[in-house]
C-alpha positions in Angstrom: 0.0 0.0 0.0 1.4 3.4 -0.9 0.3 6.4 1.2 0.6 10.1 0.4 3.0 12.4 2.1 0.3 13.7 4.3 -1.1 10.3 5.2 2.4 9.3 6.3 2.5 12.3 8.6 -0.6 11.1 10.4 0.4 7.5 10.9 3.4 5.2 11.7 5.8 3.2 9.6 4.8 0.1 11.5 1.1 0.4 10.5 2.0 1.4 6.9 4.0 -1.9 6.7 1.1 -3.9 7.9 -1.0 -2.8 4.9 1.8 -2.5 2.5 1.1 -4.0 -1.0 3.7 -6.7 -0.5 2.3 -7.7 2.9 -1.2 -8.0 1.5 0.0 -10.0 -1.5 2.0 -12.3 0.8 -1.1 -12.8 2.9 -3.0 -13.8 -0.3 -0.3 -16.3 -1.0 -0.6 -17.6 2.5 -4.2 -18.4 1.8 -3.3 -20.2 -1.4 -0.6 -22.2 0.4 -3.0 -23.2 3.2 -5.7 -24.1 0.7 -3.3 -26.5 -1.1 -2.1 -28.1 2.1 -5.6 -28.6 3.4 -6.8 -30.1 0.1 -3.8 -32.5 0.1 -4.6 -33.5 3.6 -8.1 -34.3 2.5 -6.8 -36.4 -0.5 -8.0 -33.9 -3.1 -4.5 -33.4 -4.6 -1.1 -35.0 -4.2 1.3 -33.9 -1.5 3.8 -33.1 -4.2 1.4 -30.7 -5.8 0.8 -28.9 -2.4 4.5 -28.6 -1.9 5.0 -27.2 -5.4 2.2 -24.6 -4.9 3.7 -23.7 -1.5 7.1 -23.2 -3.0 5.7 -20.6 -5.4 3.7 -18.7 -2.8 6.4 -16.1 -2.1 5.6 -12.5 -2.8 9.2 -11.5 -3.8 8.9 -13.8 -6.8 6.3 -11.5 -8.4 6.1 -8.1 -9.9 3.6 -6.6 -7.4 3.0 -3.3 -9.2 2.2 -5.2 -12.3 -0.3 -7.3 -10.4 -1.9 -4.2 -9.0 -2.1 -2.6 -12.5 -3.6 -5.8 -14.0 -6.2 -5.9 -11.2 -7.8 -2.8 -12.5 -8.8 -4.6 -15.8 -9.5 -7.9 -14.1 -11.8 -6.4 -11.4 -9.9 -8.1 -8.6 -6.3 -8.4 -7.4 -6.8 -12.1 -6.9 -7.4 -12.8 -10.6 -3.9 -11.8 -11.9 -2.3 -13.1 -8.7 -3.8 -16.6 -9.3 -2.9 -16.4 -13.0 0.8 -15.6 -12.2 0.9 -18.2 -9.4 -0.4 -20.9 -11.8 2.2 -19.9 -14.4 5.0 -20.0 -11.8 4.0 -23.5 -10.4 3.7 -24.8 -14.0 7.4 -23.9 -14.6 8.3 -26.6 -12.1 5.3 -28.9 -12.0 2.7 -28.6 -14.8 0.4 -31.1 -13.1 0.5 -29.3 -9.8 -0.5 -26.0 -11.5 -3.9 -27.5 -12.4 -4.8 -27.6 -8.7 -4.0 -23.9 -7.9 -6.9 -22.0 -6.3 -9.2 -25.0 -6.8 -12.7 -24.6 -5.2 -12.0 -21.1 -4.0 -13.0 -17.6 -5.3 -11.3 -14.2 -5.5 -13.1 -12.8 -2.5 -12.0 -15.8 -0.3 -8.4 -14.9 -1.1 -8.7 -11.2 -0.6 -10.9 -11.2 2.5 -8.7 -13.8 4.2 -5.6 -11.8 3.3 -7.2 -8.7 4.9 -8.1 -10.7 8.0 -4.5 -11.8 8.3 -3.0 -8.3 8.0 -5.7 -6.9 10.2 -4.7 -9.3 12.9 -1.3 -7.7 12.9 -2.9 -4.2 12.9 -5.0 -5.1 15.9 -1.9 -6.3 17.7 -0.2 -3.0 17.1 -3.2 -1.1 18.4 -3.4 -3.4 21.5 0.3 -2.7 22.3 -0.2 1.0 21.9 -3.3 1.0 24.1 -1.5 -1.0 26.7 1.3 1.5 26.8 -0.9 4.6 26.9 -3.2 3.3 29.5 -0.3 2.3 31.8 1.2 5.7 31.4 -2.1 7.4 32.2 -2.5 5.2 35.3 0.9 6.2 36.6 0.3 9.9 35.9 -3.1 9.7 37.6 -1.7 8.1 40.7 1.0 10.8 40.9 -1.6 13.6 40.6 -4.5 12.3 42.6 -4.2 15.3 44.9 -3.2 17.9 42.4 -6.0 20.5 42.1 -6.9 21.7 38.6 -9.7 23.8 37.2 -12.5 21.8 35.7 -14.1 23.6 32.8 -17.6 23.3 31.3 -18.7 25.0 28.1 -15.1 26.1 27.8 -15.4 28.2 31.0 -13.9 27.8 34.5 -16.4 25.7 36.6 -15.1 24.1 39.8 -12.0 22.6 41.2 -11.3 18.9 40.4 -8.3 16.7 40.7 -5.9 16.3 37.8 -5.7 12.6 38.7 -9.5 12.5 38.2 -9.1 14.0 34.7 -6.4 11.5 33.8 -8.4 8.5 35.0 -11.3 9.8 32.8 -8.9 9.9 29.9 -7.7 6.3 30.6 -11.2 4.8 31.0 -12.3 4.7 27.4 -8.9 3.3 26.4 -9.4 0.4 28.8 -12.9 -0.2 27.4 -11.6 0.1 23.8 -8.9 -2.5 24.4 -11.5 -4.9 25.8 -13.9 -4.3 23.0 -11.3 -4.5 20.3 -10.2 -7.9 21.6 -13.8 -9.1 21.6 -14.6 -7.7 18.2 -11.4 -9.1 16.7 -12.2 -12.6 18.1 -15.4 -12.6 16.1 -14.3 -10.8 13.0 -10.9 -12.4 12.4 -12.1 -15.5 10.7 -11.4 -17.4 7.5 -13.3 -16.5 4.4 -13.9 -19.7 2.4 -17.0 -20.2 0.4 -16.2 -20.7 -3.2 -18.1 -19.1 -6.1 -21.4 -18.5 -4.2 -20.5 -19.4 -0.6 -21.5 -23.1 -0.8 -18.1 -24.8 -1.3 -19.9 -26.8 -4.0 -16.8 -27.4 -6.1 -15.2 -29.5 -3.3 -18.2 -31.6 -2.8 -18.5 -32.9 0.7 -14.9 -32.1 1.6 -15.3 -28.3 1.6 -16.1 -27.9 5.3 -13.1 -30.1 6.3 -10.8 -28.2 4.0 -12.0 -24.9 5.6 -11.4 -26.3 9.1 -7.9 -27.3 8.2 -7.2 -23.9 6.5 -8.4 -22.0 9.6 -6.3 -24.0 11.9 -3.3 -23.6 9.6 -3.7 -19.8 9.5 -4.6 -19.4 13.1 -8.1 -18.1 12.4 -11.6 -18.9 13.5 -13.6 -21.0 11.1 -17.1 -19.5 10.5 -20.2 -21.6 10.1 -20.5 -20.2 6.6 -19.0 -17.7 4.3 -19.5 -14.1 5.0 -19.0 -12.7 1.5 -21.9 -10.2 1.8 -22.7 -10.6 5.6 -20.2 -8.0 6.8 -21.6 -7.2 10.3 -18.9 -8.6 12.5 -16.1 -7.3 10.2 -17.7 -3.8 10.1 -18.1 -3.8 13.9 -14.4 -4.3 14.3 -13.7 -1.3 12.0 -16.2 0.8 14.0 -14.5 -0.1 17.3 -11.3 1.2 15.8 -13.1 4.4 14.8 -14.5 4.8 18.3 -11.1 4.3 19.8 -9.7 7.1 17.5 -12.5 9.4 18.7 -11.5 8.7 22.3 -7.9 9.6 21.4 -9.2 12.8 19.9 -10.9 13.7 23.1 -7.6 13.3 25.0 -5.8 15.4 22.3 -8.4 18.1 22.6 -8.0 18.5 26.3 -4.2 18.3 26.1 -4.1 21.0 23.4 -6.4 23.3 25.4 -4.5 22.9 28.6 -1.2 23.5 26.7 -2.4 26.9 25.4 -0.1 29.6 26.4 -2.8 31.5 28.3 -3.6 28.3 30.3 -0.1 26.7 30.5 -1.0 23.8 32.7 0.5 21.1 30.5 3.2 20.9 27.9 4.3 18.2 25.5 7.9 17.0 25.6 10.4 19.5 24.2 13.4 18.9 22.1 15.3 20.0 19.1 13.0 20.3 16.1 9.9 19.5 18.0 6.9 21.9 18.1 8.7 25.0 17.0 7.7 27.7 14.6 9.8 29.1 11.8 8.4 32.6 12.3 7.7 32.7 16.0 10.4 31.1 18.1 8.5 31.6 21.3 5.9 29.1 20.3 5.7 25.5 21.6 3.2 23.8 19.4 1.4 20.6 20.7 2.3 18.5 17.7 1.2 15.2 19.2 -2.2 16.6 20.0 -2.3 18.0 16.4 -1.6 14.6 14.9 -4.2 12.8 17.1 -6.8 15.4 16.3 -6.2 15.2 12.6 -6.5 11.5 12.7 -9.7 11.7 14.8 -11.2 14.3 12.4 -10.9 12.2 9.3 -12.0 8.9 10.9 -15.8 9.4 10.9 -15.9 9.5 7.1 -14.1 6.1 7.0 -16.5 4.6 9.5 -19.5 6.0 7.5 -18.1 4.5 4.4 -18.0 1.0 6.0 -21.6 1.4 7.1 -22.6 2.7 3.7 -21.1 -0.3 2.0 -23.0 -2.9 4.0 -25.9 -3.2 1.6 -24.1 -5.6 -0.6 -26.0 -7.3 -3.4 -26.9 -11.0 -3.2 -23.9 -13.3 -2.9 -21.2 -10.9 -4.2 -21.0 -7.1 -3.8 -20.6 -4.8 -6.8 -18.7 -1.7 -5.9 -19.5 -1.6 -2.2 -17.2 -4.5 -1.1 -14.4 -2.8 -3.1 -15.1 0.5 -1.5 -14.9 -1.1 1.9 -11.5 -2.6 1.1 -10.2 0.8 0.1 -11.4 2.4 3.3 -10.4 -0.3 5.7 -6.7 0.4 6.2 -7.2 4.1 6.7 -9.0 3.5 10.0 -6.1 1.6 11.4 -3.5 4.0 10.0 -5.3 6.9 11.7 -5.8 5.1 15.0 -2.2 4.0 15.3 -0.9 7.4 14.3 -3.0 9.0 17.1 -1.9 6.3 19.6 1.7 6.7 18.8 1.6 10.5 19.0 -0.1 10.5 22.4 2.2 7.8 23.8 5.1 10.1 22.9 3.4 13.1 24.5 2.3 11.3 27.7 5.7 9.7 28.2 7.3 13.1 28.6 4.2 15.2 29.7 5.2 18.2 31.6 2.6 19.1 34.3 2.7 22.5 35.8 0.9 22.1 39.2 1.8 25.7 40.2 0.2 27.1 37.1 -2.9 24.9 37.8 -3.1 26.5 41.2 -2.5 30.0 39.8 -5.4 29.5 37.4 -7.6 28.5 40.3 -6.5 31.5 42.3 -7.2 33.8 39.4 -10.9 33.0 39.8 -10.8 34.9 43.1 -12.6 32.2 45.0 -15.7 32.2 42.7 -15.2 28.5 41.9 -15.9 27.6 45.5 -19.3 29.1 45.5 -21.3 25.8 45.6 -19.4 24.6 48.7 -19.9 28.0 50.4 -23.6 28.1 49.6 -24.0 24.6 50.9 -22.4 25.3 54.2 -24.3 28.6 54.7 -27.5 26.8 53.8 -27.1 24.5 56.9 -27.7 27.7 59.0 -30.1 29.8 56.9 -31.6 27.4 54.5 -30.7 26.7 50.9 -32.8 29.4 49.2 -31.5 32.2 51.4 -27.9 30.9 51.1 -28.2 30.8 47.3 -29.5 34.4 47.2 -26.8 35.5 49.6 -24.0 33.9 47.5 -25.3 35.5 44.3 -25.2 38.9 45.9 -21.7 38.3 47.4 -20.4 37.1 44.0 -21.6 40.2 42.3 -20.0 42.3 44.9 -16.7 40.5 44.7 -16.7 40.7 40.9 -17.5 44.4 40.9 -14.7 45.3 43.4 -12.1 42.8 42.2 -11.8 41.3 45.6 -11.6 37.6 46.5 -15.0 35.9 47.4 -13.5 34.6 50.6 -12.9 38.1 51.9 -16.3 39.5 50.9 -18.1 36.4 52.2 -16.1 36.5 55.5 -17.1 40.1 56.1 -20.7 39.3 55.3 -20.8 36.4 57.7 -19.4 38.6 60.5 -22.1 41.2 59.7 -25.0 38.8 59.6 -26.7 38.1 62.9 -27.9 34.7 61.7 -24.3 33.6 61.1 -22.1 35.5 63.4 -20.4 33.1 65.9 -21.9 30.0 64.4 -19.5 29.4 61.5 -16.6 27.1 62.2 -13.6 29.2 61.1 -11.4 26.2 60.3 -14.1 24.6 58.2 -14.9 28.0 56.6 -11.3 28.4 55.5 -11.2 24.9 54.1 -14.1 25.8 51.8 -11.7 28.0 49.9 -8.8 25.6 49.8 -8.1 24.0 46.4 -6.7 20.8 47.8 -9.8 20.3 50.0 -12.0 21.1 47.0 -10.2 18.5 44.9 -10.5 15.8 47.6 -13.8 14.3 46.5 -12.5 14.0 43.0 -9.3 12.4 44.2 -11.3 9.8 46.2 -13.4 9.0 43.2 -10.4 8.8 41.0 -8.6 6.4 43.4 -11.6 4.0 43.2 -11.9 4.5 39.5 -8.2 3.7 38.9 -8.5 0.5 41.0 -11.4 -0.7 38.8 -9.6 0.2 35.6 -6.4 -1.6 36.7 -8.5 -4.7 37.4 -10.0 -4.6 33.9 -6.5 -3.9 32.4 -5.0 -6.8 34.3 -7.8 -9.1 33.2 -7.2 -8.2 29.6 -3.5 -9.0 30.0 -4.2 -12.6 31.1 
């Protein structure tokens, strides 16, 4: 598979190699080799013929660009591939060449090849997820008690724990890993049905051949061919798309928190990383950018898979081919986003002092809910709410801290004077105290996530 310059920018060499033309062609040859061995084991062809076919099933023996070019006229890559394979086998064993591809069809070869390379792609995603989740766990444990501003509708809201935020980032990754494994277990199966899915050409031996092939290739053997029943296959692709969306969420938060005006996080620095040719003061979040770009393009690939599901009768016309073209892009984007965020999180710079400064810059306004709740225990919730609104307006108008304005109002109010516990009152305006409930929830959440993560490891 050749990818454009800009595609390469958004993915990894490892994932490109998985879907490389040579890798897919070799996977197709692996299918043909397994087919010959299985048929020989069932007495459908001589062992010598199976060996001759296997010896010719080596991608470097063939002109792959020529095969790809010929496939445009043939309508399928499998047709020129089988033709060239037959010719190559005939050079050494003419009789053996008559058995090449017997009882199979083009879609069997191509679908099984895509299953084989997708298995490698899923393994790459799993490894990247494992790494990113583990890093987020460690960061979350380290910052359970680090106060940070929570923001809703892009505005300062209340104080939370940075560990709580990190655990929330990790949670969908743990779920994605579990669901990817489950979806892959169902989707990564042999495709073997022959011309119309009935294995008719092999008589009663078709099912036994399919079982042998599946075992040989390390794949599940389905009850029947899935030439135009693409549900399990598409579900796997959609799980990859959802994963990429979750990575885009992390990248969005990272980019926003790394903005110069916020300055709470920064990606790793280094020569040539995140700079600007015109503005040397800039430190661009390039990992977040890559993950966001990958996430932005993914919904269209997912929609294409869904749009291609209405395949006609026993062989799709145009929609199966569209699905094949879209499939690698989902994995390329997902792995590009994963790799970028793994790099960012491994060297993430957390500025706890800036987080605290951003909280302090709100002049105590973000503690209003806690203050109102405490005052409500003395004067009732409606009165406390009205009082807090008035105090907030006064603090905002004068540029003073809410804690000062509220303390003066408490001293002046006969309903409250002498009743307020000073120590508790002060704690209402303490960011660490405010973050404590989030820290406690994050601690429990992390424990549950680690359990699921460990179960998926076993």
